[in-house]
N, C-alpha and C positions, 0 to 999 in steps of 0.2 A: 504494500500500500504506500502511496506517495504522500509524504507529509513534509513539505519544505520547511527547513529549519528557520528561515528568515521571517516566517509568518507567526502570528499568534492564533490561538484556537479557543473555541468555547465548548462547554459540555454538550451543547445543542448541535454540534457539528458544523458550525460556521467557522470560516477563517477570516482573519483581518490582516491587511497590510497597512501599516501606519507610515505616512510620509508627511512630515510637518503636522498640520492639524487636520489632514485629510485621511480618512480611513476607507479603504476599498474592501468590500465584503463579498464573500461568496460562500458556497457550501463545500465541504471537504470531499476528498476522493472517497472516503468511507461512506459519507452520506449519499453520494450519487450512486454508489454501488448497492447500498441498501434499498434505495428508492426504485432502482431499475430505470427503464427508459422514460426520460422526462419529456413531457409533451407540451407543457405550458408553464410559464412563470408569470405570476400576477403581483405587481408592485404598484400600489396607488398612493404611496406615501411620499412621493417627491414633493419637496418644499415643506414637509411637515417636520416640526421639532418633536423628537421622540426621546424617550429615556431607555437606558439599558434594560433589556428584557421585554420591551414592547414588541409586538408583532409588526413587522414592516411589509410583509407580503406572504406569498405562499408559492410552493412548487407543486405542480400536479404531474404525477407519474401515471403510468398505465393503470395501476391498481390502487393508488392512494393519493391523498393530498396532504402536504406537510406544511405547517406554519414556519415562517422564518422569523427569528428573534434578533433584535438589534443588540450587538455586543458592546456598544459604547454610546453614551448620550451625545446627541447632536442633531443637526438638520440634514435630512436626506436631500442631497443636491443633484443627484444624477442616477438614472436607471440605464443599464446597458441595453440600448435599443436593439442590438443584434439578437438578443434573446427572443424578441417578438417573432422573428422569422426562423430562428435557429435555437430553440430551447435545448436541443441536444448538445449544445456547447457545454452545458453543465456536466454532461456525461463524458464528453471527449476531451475537454480542456478546463477542468474545474478551477485551476489556479491561474489560468491565463485569460483567454478570450471569454471564458465562462464566468467572469466576475458578475455580480448582480447589481450592487449599488455603491455609490460613493456618499460619504457622510462628512460634513464639516463638523468636527468634534467640538463640543463645548469646552471652553478653557477649563483645565483641571479635570477633564473627564476621567472618571475612575476606570483604570485598566487593571485593577488588582485581581479581577476574576478571570482574566485572560490567561490561557495556558501556553507554555512553550510546546514545541513539537514533541519533545520527550514526555512531557506531562500529559499531553493529549493522547499519545500512543499508549501510555500506561493506563489511562482512563478507559480505554477500549478493552482492556483485559488481555 
């Protein structure tokens, strides 16, 4: 399973790439594997100010729908429009072209709950 060391992770199987005060967020390789073939990504929270743990969207796979939880407090500034026509990017390139949203993090946003790659892998058992 692919778990890039430069990213942070959540127990809900999202990944976070933090660059300055911008957080790029997607789902992990483990999550896409558990969901199976992803057919739709729903994010209607662009321009919303959300808190850590809030639902920012959902991913629909052939057999299930899964909510997506925001890992850091901030304003959702961008949705990856490529996912509208190619939701399968979450399956084929979850850490690259399959990113889901970008968030402008609130100053001092709590990142203490984010896991390192090693901690995330350990949490999977």
